[in-house]
C-alpha positions as CSV (number, residue, x, y, z in Angstrom):
1,M,83.1,93.3,100.4
2,Q,85.7,96.0,100.7
3,Q,86.3,97.9,97.5
4,P,89.6,99.3,96.3
5,N,88.4,102.8,97.0
6,N,92.0,104.1,97.1
7,M,91.8,103.8,93.3
8,R,88.8,106.1,93.1
9,G,89.0,109.6,91.7
10,R,92.6,109.4,90.4
11,Q,92.1,110.4,86.8
12,V,95.1,112.5,85.6
13,A,95.8,114.8,82.7
14,Q,99.4,115.8,82.8
15,Q,102.4,115.8,80.5
16,P,104.9,112.9,81.0
17,S,107.8,113.8,83.3
18,P,111.2,113.8,81.4
19,L,112.7,112.0,84.4
20,A,110.1,109.3,84.7
21,I,110.7,105.7,83.8
22,R,108.3,104.8,81.0
23,T,107.4,101.2,80.2
24,K,105.9,99.5,77.2
25,K,102.2,99.0,77.1
26,H,100.8,96.2,79.2
27,Q,97.4,94.8,80.1
28,L,96.7,92.7,83.1
29,E,94.1,90.1,82.1
30,K,91.2,89.6,84.4
31,D,91.8,85.8,84.4
32,T,95.4,86.3,85.4
33,F,94.4,88.7,88.2
34,T,91.7,86.3,89.4
35,R,94.1,83.3,89.4
36,M,96.7,85.2,91.3
37,A,94.3,86.7,93.8
38,L,92.6,83.3,94.5
39,T,96.0,81.8,95.2
40,M,96.9,84.6,97.6
41,V,93.6,84.5,99.4
42,W,93.4,80.8,100.0
43,K,97.1,80.5,100.9
44,R,96.4,83.1,103.5
45,D,92.9,82.3,104.6
46,W,92.6,78.5,104.1
47,W,91.8,78.2,107.9
48,Q,88.5,80.1,107.4
49,A,87.1,77.2,105.5
50,L,87.7,74.9,108.5
51,I,85.5,77.0,110.8
52,P,82.1,75.9,109.4
53,L,83.4,72.4,108.9
54,V,84.6,72.0,112.5
55,V,81.6,73.8,114.0
56,L,79.0,71.6,112.2
57,L,80.9,68.4,112.9
58,L,81.0,69.0,116.6
59,P,77.5,67.6,117.3
60,A,78.4,64.4,115.4
61,L,81.0,63.7,118.1
62,F,78.2,63.3,120.6
63,V,75.3,62.1,118.5
64,F,76.7,60.8,115.2
65,S,74.5,61.4,112.2
66,W,75.4,61.6,108.5
67,W,73.2,64.6,108.3
68,W,75.7,66.6,110.4
69,V,78.5,65.4,108.1
70,A,76.6,66.3,105.0
71,A,75.7,69.7,106.4
72,A,79.3,70.4,107.4
73,V,80.6,69.6,103.9
74,L,77.8,71.5,102.1
75,V,78.2,74.7,104.2
76,T,82.0,74.5,103.8
77,V,81.7,74.1,100.0
78,L,79.3,77.0,99.9
79,Y,81.6,79.2,101.9
80,V,84.5,78.4,99.6
81,L,82.4,79.2,96.5
82,L,81.2,82.5,98.0
83,R,84.6,83.6,99.1
84,S,86.0,82.8,95.7
85,A,83.1,84.7,94.1
86,Q,84.1,87.7,96.2
87,V,87.6,87.6,94.8
88,T,86.3,87.3,91.3
89,G,84.0,90.2,91.9
90,V,86.9,92.6,92.2
91,T,87.4,92.5,88.4
92,Q,83.8,93.6,87.8
93,M,83.9,96.8,90.0
94,E,84.1,100.2,88.5
95,Q,86.7,101.3,91.0
96,S,89.2,98.6,89.8
97,K,88.6,99.2,86.1
98,A,91.9,101.0,85.6
99,L,93.8,97.8,86.7
100,F,92.7,96.0,83.6
101,E,93.2,98.7,80.9
102,R,96.0,98.5,78.4
103,V,98.3,101.1,79.7
104,H,101.9,102.0,80.0
105,Y,103.4,102.9,83.4
106,E,105.4,106.0,84.4
107,M,107.3,106.0,87.6
108,D,109.3,108.7,89.4
109,Q,110.1,109.6,93.0
110,R,106.6,111.1,93.5
111,Q,104.2,108.7,91.9
112,L,103.2,105.8,89.7
113,L,101.0,106.6,86.7
114,L,98.9,104.1,84.8
115,R,98.6,106.1,81.6
116,L,95.9,105.2,79.1
117,N,96.8,108.1,76.8
118,Q,98.1,111.6,77.1
119,E,95.0,112.9,78.9
120,Q,93.7,109.9,80.8
121,G,95.1,107.6,83.4
122,M,95.3,106.7,87.0
123,R,97.7,108.3,89.5
124,L,99.0,106.4,92.6
125,T,101.3,108.0,95.1
126,W,103.9,105.7,96.7
127,D,102.2,105.9,100.1
128,M,99.3,104.0,98.5
129,I,101.5,101.0,98.0
130,E,101.6,98.6,101.0
131,S,104.3,96.3,99.8
132,V,106.1,94.9,96.7
133,R,106.8,91.3,95.9
134,R,109.5,90.6,93.3
135,D,109.0,87.4,91.4
136,K,111.3,86.0,88.8
137,E,109.6,87.7,85.9
138,A,107.4,90.4,87.4
139,Y,106.9,92.9,90.2
140,V,103.6,92.7,92.2
141,L,102.7,95.9,93.9
142,F,100.0,95.5,96.6
143,L,97.8,98.5,97.3
144,K,97.1,99.4,100.9
145,Q,93.9,98.1,102.4
146,P,91.2,100.9,102.5
147,D,90.9,102.8,105.8
148,L,87.4,102.2,107.0
149,A,87.7,104.1,110.2
150,G,84.6,106.2,110.7
151,Q,82.7,104.2,108.1
152,V,82.2,100.9,109.9
153,A,82.9,99.8,113.4
154,G,82.8,96.8,115.7
155,W,82.4,93.4,114.2
156,R,81.8,94.8,110.7
157,A,85.2,96.4,110.7
158,L,86.7,93.1,111.9
159,L,84.8,91.2,109.2
160,A,85.9,93.6,106.5
161,K,89.5,93.2,107.5
162,V,89.4,89.4,107.6
163,M,87.6,89.2,104.3
164,Y,89.8,91.7,102.5
165,V,90.7,90.8,98.9
166,P,94.2,91.9,97.9
167,V,94.3,94.5,95.1
168,F,97.6,94.7,93.2
169,L,99.4,95.8,90.1
170,H,101.4,93.2,88.1
171,L,104.4,94.6,86.2
172,P,106.3,92.0,84.1
173,T,110.0,92.8,83.7
174,R,109.6,92.4,80.0
175,I,107.7,95.7,79.7
176,F,110.7,97.7,80.9
177,N,112.7,99.2,78.0
178,S,116.2,98.5,79.3
179,P,118.0,96.9,82.2
180,N,118.9,100.4,83.4
181,D,115.2,101.2,83.7
182,L,114.8,98.1,85.9
183,R,117.6,99.2,88.1
184,L,116.2,102.7,88.4
185,F,112.8,101.3,89.3
186,E,114.2,99.0,92.0
187,S,116.2,102.0,93.3
188,I,112.9,103.9,93.7
189,L,111.3,100.9,95.5
190,R,114.3,100.6,97.8
191,R,114.1,104.3,98.7
192,K,110.4,104.0,99.5
193,G,111.1,101.0,101.7
194,L,109.2,98.6,99.5
195,L,112.2,96.4,98.7
196,P,115.2,95.4,100.8
197,A,118.2,97.6,100.3
198,E,120.3,94.7,99.0
199,A,117.8,93.7,96.3
200,G,119.4,93.3,92.9
201,A,117.7,94.0,89.6
202,P,116.6,91.0,87.6
203,E,117.4,90.7,83.9
204,T,114.9,91.8,81.3
205,G,114.1,90.1,78.0
206,G,111.3,89.2,75.7
207,K,108.6,91.3,74.1
208,A,105.9,93.4,75.6
209,A,102.5,91.9,76.0
């Protein structure tokens, strides 16, 4: 399974930028991440579960046997369980630990910081973000898939790409301190090409998690 190695080695110890947008503290629960990631994976890769089902049912078209049917169903269920376990495993990896800490976020034109305290945190530059999805009550920032060039090749590289699990940050709008901070954040995302230029800022409300 590919690991979010673009999160590795990003511990920071720097003073907050006076120009940075600073959010309230927020913690992405592992159950929430798992639920969202499973939905994304199976919405994208549902066809993969059909491969063992179709392959093992083919012999039954020529010589029907309930054994072929049972084997097809069993292998398909096992594949679904293993693929789902792969997604769940992301929450247990040391490299992704920072995703599930209670942190506040700091954003400016250079970077996005996940700050645990004044001395510890995780630094992400904007070129590490692949895309952004804006939902009604949150922003979902997808990290780029790790570049495995030179590490694996051939069918292993293809398999790693096909089996990739999305790694993302989930920023609810309620953690922003003001509507102006939301507008500034969206302005940064537009300038980085992560949101359409015409995107408007959603309203904020509620209390921080």
